[in-house]
PDB file with one MODEL, atoms N, CA, C and O in Angstrom:
MODEL        1
ATOM      1  N   UNK A   1       0.850  -1.185   0.000  1.00  0.00           N
ATOM      2  CA  UNK A   1       0.000   0.000   0.000  1.00  0.00           C
ATOM      3  C   UNK A   1       0.890   1.241   0.000  1.00  0.00           C
ATOM      4  O   UNK A   1       1.777   1.374   0.842  1.00  0.00           O
ATOM      5  N   UNK A   2       0.652   2.135  -0.934  1.00  0.00           N
ATOM      6  CA  UNK A   2       1.405   3.386  -1.013  1.00  0.00           C
ATOM      7  C   UNK A   2       0.473   4.525  -0.629  1.00  0.00           C
ATOM      8  O   UNK A   2      -0.574   4.719  -1.248  1.00  0.00           O
ATOM      9  N   UNK A   3       0.861   5.278   0.396  1.00  0.00           N
ATOM     10  CA  UNK A   3       0.034   6.393   0.853  1.00  0.00           C
ATOM     11  C   UNK A   3       0.539   7.683   0.221  1.00  0.00           C
ATOM     12  O   UNK A   3       1.738   7.857   0.002  1.00  0.00           O
ATOM     13  N   UNK A   4      -0.400   8.587  -0.070  1.00  0.00           N
ATOM     14  CA  UNK A   4      -0.091   9.827  -0.791  1.00  0.00           C
ATOM     15  C   UNK A   4       0.196  10.987   0.161  1.00  0.00           C
ATOM     16  O   UNK A   4       0.150  12.146  -0.251  1.00  0.00           O
ATOM     17  N   UNK A   5       0.489  10.694   1.412  1.00  0.00           N
ATOM     18  CA  UNK A   5       0.758  11.771   2.369  1.00  0.00           C
ATOM     19  C   UNK A   5       1.832  11.324   3.335  1.00  0.00           C
ATOM     20  O   UNK A   5       2.172  10.144   3.424  1.00  0.00           O
ATOM     21  N   UNK A   6       2.362  12.308   4.061  1.00  0.00           N
ATOM     22  CA  UNK A   6       3.430  12.058   5.026  1.00  0.00           C
ATOM     23  C   UNK A   6       3.225  12.988   6.214  1.00  0.00           C
ATOM     24  O   UNK A   6       2.416  13.912   6.126  1.00  0.00           O
ATOM     25  N   UNK A   7       3.932  12.776   7.322  1.00  0.00           N
ATOM     26  CA  UNK A   7       3.762  13.647   8.480  1.00  0.00           C
ATOM     27  C   UNK A   7       3.917  15.130   8.116  1.00  0.00           C
ATOM     28  O   UNK A   7       4.835  15.527   7.398  1.00  0.00           O
ATOM     29  N   UNK A   8       2.985  15.925   8.641  1.00  0.00           N
ATOM     30  CA  UNK A   8       2.966  17.359   8.355  1.00  0.00           C
ATOM     31  C   UNK A   8       1.934  17.744   7.316  1.00  0.00           C
ATOM     32  O   UNK A   8       1.522  18.902   7.254  1.00  0.00           O
ATOM     33  N   UNK A   9       1.505  16.783   6.488  1.00  0.00           N
ATOM     34  CA  UNK A   9       0.518  17.076   5.447  1.00  0.00           C
ATOM     35  C   UNK A   9      -0.865  17.311   6.053  1.00  0.00           C
ATOM     36  O   UNK A   9      -1.202  16.743   7.092  1.00  0.00           O
ATOM     37  N   UNK A  10      -1.648  18.142   5.401  1.00  0.00           N
ATOM     38  CA  UNK A  10      -3.035  18.410   5.800  1.00  0.00           C
ATOM     39  C   UNK A  10      -3.951  17.452   5.034  1.00  0.00           C
ATOM     40  O   UNK A  10      -3.781  17.233   3.835  1.00  0.00           O
ATOM     41  N   UNK A  11      -4.927  16.885   5.758  1.00  0.00           N
ATOM     42  CA  UNK A  11      -5.847  15.921   5.156  1.00  0.00           C
ATOM     43  C   UNK A  11      -7.261  16.137   5.686  1.00  0.00           C
ATOM     44  O   UNK A  11      -7.476  16.830   6.681  1.00  0.00           O
ATOM     45  N   UNK A  12      -8.217  15.523   4.991  1.00  0.00           N
ATOM     46  CA  UNK A  12      -9.605  15.459   5.456  1.00  0.00           C
ATOM     47  C   UNK A  12     -10.055  14.013   5.400  1.00  0.00           C
ATOM     48  O   UNK A  12      -9.588  13.234   4.570  1.00  0.00           O
ATOM     49  N   UNK A  13     -10.964  13.666   6.289  1.00  0.00           N
ATOM     50  CA  UNK A  13     -11.577  12.346   6.274  1.00  0.00           C
ATOM     51  C   UNK A  13     -12.922  12.484   5.569  1.00  0.00           C
ATOM     52  O   UNK A  13     -13.842  13.084   6.126  1.00  0.00           O
ATOM     53  N   UNK A  14     -13.063  11.942   4.351  1.00  0.00           N
ATOM     54  CA  UNK A  14     -14.317  12.120   3.607  1.00  0.00           C
ATOM     55  C   UNK A  14     -15.525  11.471   4.271  1.00  0.00           C
ATOM     56  O   UNK A  14     -16.661  11.825   3.958  1.00  0.00           O
ATOM     57  N   UNK A  15     -15.300  10.533   5.176  1.00  0.00           N
ATOM     58  CA  UNK A  15     -16.409   9.876   5.878  1.00  0.00           C
ATOM     59  C   UNK A  15     -16.862  10.670   7.101  1.00  0.00           C
ATOM     60  O   UNK A  15     -17.957  10.440   7.615  1.00  0.00           O
ATOM     61  N   UNK A  16     -16.032  11.602   7.572  1.00  0.00           N
ATOM     62  CA  UNK A  16     -16.338  12.423   8.748  1.00  0.00           C
ATOM     63  C   UNK A  16     -15.898  13.859   8.483  1.00  0.00           C
ATOM     64  O   UNK A  16     -14.955  14.349   9.104  1.00  0.00           O
ATOM     65  N   UNK A  17     -16.577  14.523   7.570  1.00  0.00           N
ATOM     66  CA  UNK A  17     -16.186  15.880   7.180  1.00  0.00           C
ATOM     67  C   UNK A  17     -16.277  16.870   8.334  1.00  0.00           C
ATOM     68  O   UNK A  17     -15.571  17.879   8.343  1.00  0.00           O
ATOM     69  N   UNK A  18     -17.148  16.588   9.315  1.00  0.00           N
ATOM     70  CA  UNK A  18     -17.306  17.499  10.451  1.00  0.00           C
ATOM     71  C   UNK A  18     -16.067  17.526  11.346  1.00  0.00           C
ATOM     72  O   UNK A  18     -15.948  18.406  12.199  1.00  0.00           O
ATOM     73  N   UNK A  19     -15.140  16.577  11.167  1.00  0.00           N
ATOM     74  CA  UNK A  19     -13.886  16.585  11.925  1.00  0.00           C
ATOM     75  C   UNK A  19     -13.007  17.754  11.522  1.00  0.00           C
ATOM     76  O   UNK A  19     -12.133  18.165  12.285  1.00  0.00           O
ATOM     77  N   UNK A  20     -13.227  18.292  10.334  1.00  0.00           N
ATOM     78  CA  UNK A  20     -12.430  19.411   9.854  1.00  0.00           C
ATOM     79  C   UNK A  20     -11.103  18.958   9.260  1.00  0.00           C
ATOM     80  O   UNK A  20     -10.904  17.783   8.954  1.00  0.00           O
ATOM     81  N   UNK A  21     -10.213  19.911   9.109  1.00  0.00           N
ATOM     82  CA  UNK A  21      -8.897  19.637   8.540  1.00  0.00           C
ATOM     83  C   UNK A  21      -8.014  19.017   9.616  1.00  0.00           C
ATOM     84  O   UNK A  21      -8.044  19.427  10.777  1.00  0.00           O
ATOM     85  N   UNK A  22      -7.229  18.026   9.212  1.00  0.00           N
ATOM     86  CA  UNK A  22      -6.312  17.387  10.136  1.00  0.00           C
ATOM     87  C   UNK A  22      -4.891  17.442   9.616  1.00  0.00           C
ATOM     88  O   UNK A  22      -4.655  17.579   8.415  1.00  0.00           O
ATOM     89  N   UNK A  23      -3.947  17.333  10.539  1.00  0.00           N
ATOM     90  CA  UNK A  23      -2.530  17.280  10.163  1.00  0.00           C
ATOM     91  C   UNK A  23      -1.995  15.899  10.536  1.00  0.00           C
ATOM     92  O   UNK A  23      -2.136  15.445  11.671  1.00  0.00           O
ATOM     93  N   UNK A  24      -1.376  15.241   9.549  1.00  0.00           N
ATOM     94  CA  UNK A  24      -0.805  13.915   9.783  1.00  0.00           C
ATOM     95  C   UNK A  24       0.341  14.042  10.778  1.00  0.00           C
ATOM     96  O   UNK A  24       1.257  14.842  10.587  1.00  0.00           O
ATOM     97  N   UNK A  25       0.280  13.237  11.851  1.00  0.00           N
ATOM     98  CA  UNK A  25       1.307  13.242  12.888  1.00  0.00           C
ATOM     99  C   UNK A  25       2.325  12.131  12.651  1.00  0.00           C
ATOM    100  O   UNK A  25       3.532  12.350  12.748  1.00  0.00           O
ATOM    101  N   UNK A  26       1.825  10.941  12.339  1.00  0.00           N
ATOM    102  CA  UNK A  26       2.722   9.806  12.109  1.00  0.00           C
ATOM    103  C   UNK A  26       2.027   8.752  11.265  1.00  0.00           C
ATOM    104  O   UNK A  26       0.800   8.706  11.184  1.00  0.00           O
ATOM    105  N   UNK A  27       2.833   7.909  10.641  1.00  0.00           N
ATOM    106  CA  UNK A  27       2.331   6.790   9.852  1.00  0.00           C
ATOM    107  C   UNK A  27       3.162   5.566  10.231  1.00  0.00           C
ATOM    108  O   UNK A  27       4.380   5.544  10.052  1.00  0.00           O
ATOM    109  N   UNK A  28       2.483   4.557  10.755  1.00  0.00           N
ATOM    110  CA  UNK A  28       3.143   3.298  11.104  1.00  0.00           C
ATOM    111  C   UNK A  28       2.341   2.186  10.441  1.00  0.00           C
ATOM    112  O   UNK A  28       1.222   1.868  10.844  1.00  0.00           O
ATOM    113  N   UNK A  29       2.948   1.607   9.414  1.00  0.00           N
ATOM    114  CA  UNK A  29       2.274   0.614   8.565  1.00  0.00           C
ATOM    115  C   UNK A  29       1.010   1.252   7.997  1.00  0.00           C
ATOM    116  O   UNK A  29       1.112   2.272   7.316  1.00  0.00           O
ATOM    117  N   UNK A  30      -0.176   0.700   8.245  1.00  0.00           N
ATOM    118  CA  UNK A  30      -1.396   1.295   7.698  1.00  0.00           C
ATOM    119  C   UNK A  30      -2.109   2.193   8.710  1.00  0.00           C
ATOM    120  O   UNK A  30      -3.197   2.693   8.426  1.00  0.00           O
ATOM    121  N   UNK A  31      -1.516   2.404   9.879  1.00  0.00           N
ATOM    122  CA  UNK A  31      -2.117   3.258  10.915  1.00  0.00           C
ATOM    123  C   UNK A  31      -1.596   4.685  10.779  1.00  0.00           C
ATOM    124  O   UNK A  31      -0.395   4.933  10.888  1.00  0.00           O
ATOM    125  N   UNK A  32      -2.511   5.613  10.540  1.00  0.00           N
ATOM    126  CA  UNK A  32      -2.157   7.015  10.346  1.00  0.00           C
ATOM    127  C   UNK A  32      -2.741   7.819  11.517  1.00  0.00           C
ATOM    128  O   UNK A  32      -3.955   7.831  11.721  1.00  0.00           O
ATOM    129  N   UNK A  33      -1.887   8.476  12.268  1.00  0.00           N
ATOM    130  CA  UNK A  33      -2.344   9.327  13.370  1.00  0.00           C
ATOM    131  C   UNK A  33      -2.487  10.745  12.841  1.00  0.00           C
ATOM    132  O   UNK A  33      -1.548  11.324  12.294  1.00  0.00           O
ATOM    133  N   UNK A  34      -3.694  11.292  13.019  1.00  0.00           N
ATOM    134  CA  UNK A  34      -4.013  12.622  12.496  1.00  0.00           C
ATOM    135  C   UNK A  34      -4.600  13.458  13.625  1.00  0.00           C
ATOM    136  O   UNK A  34      -5.440  12.979  14.387  1.00  0.00           O
ATOM    137  N   UNK A  35      -4.158  14.708  13.732  1.00  0.00           N
ATOM    138  CA  UNK A  35      -4.721  15.650  14.698  1.00  0.00           C
ATOM    139  C   UNK A  35      -5.711  16.542  13.959  1.00  0.00           C
ATOM    140  O   UNK A  35      -5.318  17.434  13.207  1.00  0.00           O
ATOM    141  N   UNK A  36      -7.017  16.289  14.185  1.00  0.00           N
ATOM    142  CA  UNK A  36      -8.080  17.046  13.503  1.00  0.00           C
ATOM    143  C   UNK A  36      -8.476  18.263  14.325  1.00  0.00           C
ATOM    144  O   UNK A  36      -8.453  18.228  15.556  1.00  0.00           O
ATOM    145  N   UNK A  37      -8.842  19.350  13.628  1.00  0.00           N
ATOM    146  CA  UNK A  37      -9.136  20.613  14.301  1.00  0.00           C
ATOM    147  C   UNK A  37     -10.369  20.540  15.206  1.00  0.00           C
ATOM    148  O   UNK A  37     -10.417  21.246  16.214  1.00  0.00           O
ATOM    149  N   UNK A  38     -11.362  19.713  14.882  1.00  0.00           N
ATOM    150  CA  UNK A  38     -12.603  19.697  15.658  1.00  0.00           C
ATOM    151  C   UNK A  38     -12.730  18.541  16.640  1.00  0.00           C
ATOM    152  O   UNK A  38     -13.551  18.605  17.556  1.00  0.00           O
ATOM    153  N   UNK A  39     -11.936  17.483  16.472  1.00  0.00           N
ATOM    154  CA  UNK A  39     -12.088  16.310  17.343  1.00  0.00           C
ATOM    155  C   UNK A  39     -10.776  15.824  17.949  1.00  0.00           C
ATOM    156  O   UNK A  39     -10.765  14.840  18.689  1.00  0.00           O
ATOM    157  N   UNK A  40      -9.683  16.495  17.648  1.00  0.00           N
ATOM    158  CA  UNK A  40      -8.402  16.100  18.216  1.00  0.00           C
ATOM    159  C   UNK A  40      -7.760  14.938  17.482  1.00  0.00           C
ATOM    160  O   UNK A  40      -7.985  14.736  16.289  1.00  0.00           O
ATOM    161  N   UNK A  41      -6.965  14.182  18.208  1.00  0.00           N
ATOM    162  CA  UNK A  41      -6.136  13.136  17.615  1.00  0.00           C
ATOM    163  C   UNK A  41      -6.939  11.863  17.374  1.00  0.00           C
ATOM    164  O   UNK A  41      -7.647  11.380  18.259  1.00  0.00           O
ATOM    165  N   UNK A  42      -6.816  11.328  16.161  1.00  0.00           N
ATOM    166  CA  UNK A  42      -7.479  10.079  15.775  1.00  0.00           C
ATOM    167  C   UNK A  42      -6.468   9.187  15.074  1.00  0.00           C
ATOM    168  O   UNK A  42      -5.597   9.671  14.352  1.00  0.00           O
ATOM    169  N   UNK A  43      -6.588   7.882  15.290  1.00  0.00           N
ATOM    170  CA  UNK A  43      -5.771   6.909  14.576  1.00  0.00           C
ATOM    171  C   UNK A  43      -6.660   6.281  13.513  1.00  0.00           C
ATOM    172  O   UNK A  43      -7.680   5.665  13.822  1.00  0.00           O
ATOM    173  N   UNK A  44      -6.257   6.446  12.251  1.00  0.00           N
ATOM    174  CA  UNK A  44      -7.046   5.994  11.107  1.00  0.00           C
ATOM    175  C   UNK A  44      -6.369   4.780  10.487  1.00  0.00           C
ATOM    176  O   UNK A  44      -5.156   4.780  10.277  1.00  0.00           O
ATOM    177  N   UNK A  45      -7.148   3.753  10.197  1.00  0.00           N
ATOM    178  CA  UNK A  45      -6.621   2.601   9.465  1.00  0.00           C
ATOM    179  C   UNK A  45      -6.760   2.911   7.981  1.00  0.00           C
ATOM    180  O   UNK A  45      -7.874   2.968   7.459  1.00  0.00           O
ATOM    181  N   UNK A  46      -5.644   3.109   7.307  1.00  0.00           N
ATOM    182  CA  UNK A  46      -5.658   3.511   5.894  1.00  0.00           C
ATOM    183  C   UNK A  46      -6.215   2.422   4.984  1.00  0.00           C
ATOM    184  O   UNK A  46      -6.532   2.695   3.826  1.00  0.00           O
ATOM    185  N   UNK A  47      -6.341   1.191   5.486  1.00  0.00           N
ATOM    186  CA  UNK A  47      -6.979   0.133   4.697  1.00  0.00           C
ATOM    187  C   UNK A  47      -8.490   0.351   4.609  1.00  0.00           C
ATOM    188  O   UNK A  47      -9.131  -0.088   3.654  1.00  0.00           O
ATOM    189  N   UNK A  48      -9.055   1.034   5.616  1.00  0.00           N
ATOM    190  CA  UNK A  48     -10.507   1.229   5.686  1.00  0.00           C
ATOM    191  C   UNK A  48     -10.965   2.615   5.254  1.00  0.00           C
ATOM    192  O   UNK A  48     -12.080   2.773   4.757  1.00  0.00           O
ATOM    193  N   UNK A  49     -10.112   3.619   5.440  1.00  0.00           N
ATOM    194  CA  UNK A  49     -10.481   5.004   5.131  1.00  0.00           C
ATOM    195  C   UNK A  49      -9.393   5.623   4.270  1.00  0.00           C
ATOM    196  O   UNK A  49      -8.214   5.599   4.624  1.00  0.00           O
ATOM    197  N   UNK A  50      -9.799   6.176   3.141  1.00  0.00           N
ATOM    198  CA  UNK A  50      -8.842   6.854   2.266  1.00  0.00           C
ATOM    199  C   UNK A  50      -8.893   8.351   2.551  1.00  0.00           C
ATOM    200  O   UNK A  50      -9.802   9.048   2.100  1.00  0.00           O
ATOM    201  N   UNK A  51      -7.904   8.838   3.306  1.00  0.00           N
ATOM    202  CA  UNK A  51      -7.828  10.260   3.613  1.00  0.00           C
ATOM    203  C   UNK A  51      -7.539  11.048   2.339  1.00  0.00           C
ATOM    204  O   UNK A  51      -6.850  10.568   1.439  1.00  0.00           O
ATOM    205  N   UNK A  52      -8.076  12.262   2.279  1.00  0.00           N
ATOM    206  CA  UNK A  52      -7.884  13.121   1.109  1.00  0.00           C
ATOM    207  C   UNK A  52      -6.892  14.205   1.467  1.00  0.00           C
ATOM    208  O   UNK A  52      -7.119  14.987   2.390  1.00  0.00           O
ATOM    209  N   UNK A  53      -5.791  14.250   0.735  1.00  0.00           N
ATOM    210  CA  UNK A  53      -4.751  15.245   0.991  1.00  0.00           C
ATOM    211  C   UNK A  53      -5.229  16.612   0.499  1.00  0.00           C
ATOM    212  O   UNK A  53      -5.837  16.721  -0.565  1.00  0.00           O
ATOM    213  N   UNK A  54      -4.947  17.645   1.283  1.00  0.00           N
ATOM    214  CA  UNK A  54      -5.284  19.016   0.914  1.00  0.00           C
ATOM    215  C   UNK A  54      -4.019  19.692   0.414  1.00  0.00           C
ATOM    216  O   UNK A  54      -3.014  19.766   1.121  1.00  0.00           O
ATOM    217  N   UNK A  55      -4.086  20.178  -0.797  1.00  0.00           N
ATOM    218  CA  UNK A  55      -2.940  20.882  -1.395  1.00  0.00           C
ATOM    219  C   UNK A  55      -3.157  22.380  -1.263  1.00  0.00           C
ATOM    220  O   UNK A  55      -4.228  22.883  -1.604  1.00  0.00           O
ATOM    221  N   UNK A  56      -2.160  23.095  -0.775  1.00  0.00           N
ATOM    222  CA  UNK A  56      -2.286  24.562  -0.619  1.00  0.00           C
ATOM    223  C   UNK A  56      -2.069  25.261  -1.925  1.00  0.00           C
ATOM    224  O   UNK A  56      -2.135  26.488  -1.987  1.00  0.00           O
TER     225      UNK A  56
ENDMDL
END
C-alpha cells in the first residue's frame, strides 16, 4: 500500500467531514495518526479510510 501523504501534510476524512482539517502526525504501517481541528487526535486505518490530501 502506497500512501499519498506524510507527516505534516493536511488531510480530510471524507467519511467524517465534520472533523475538519487534520494534520498527519505519524504513519506506522497502515495506521495514520491525524490531529483534527474539531475532534483532536485520531488513529485511522488507511486500509478502511482513504484520507484526502489538501494541497495549498
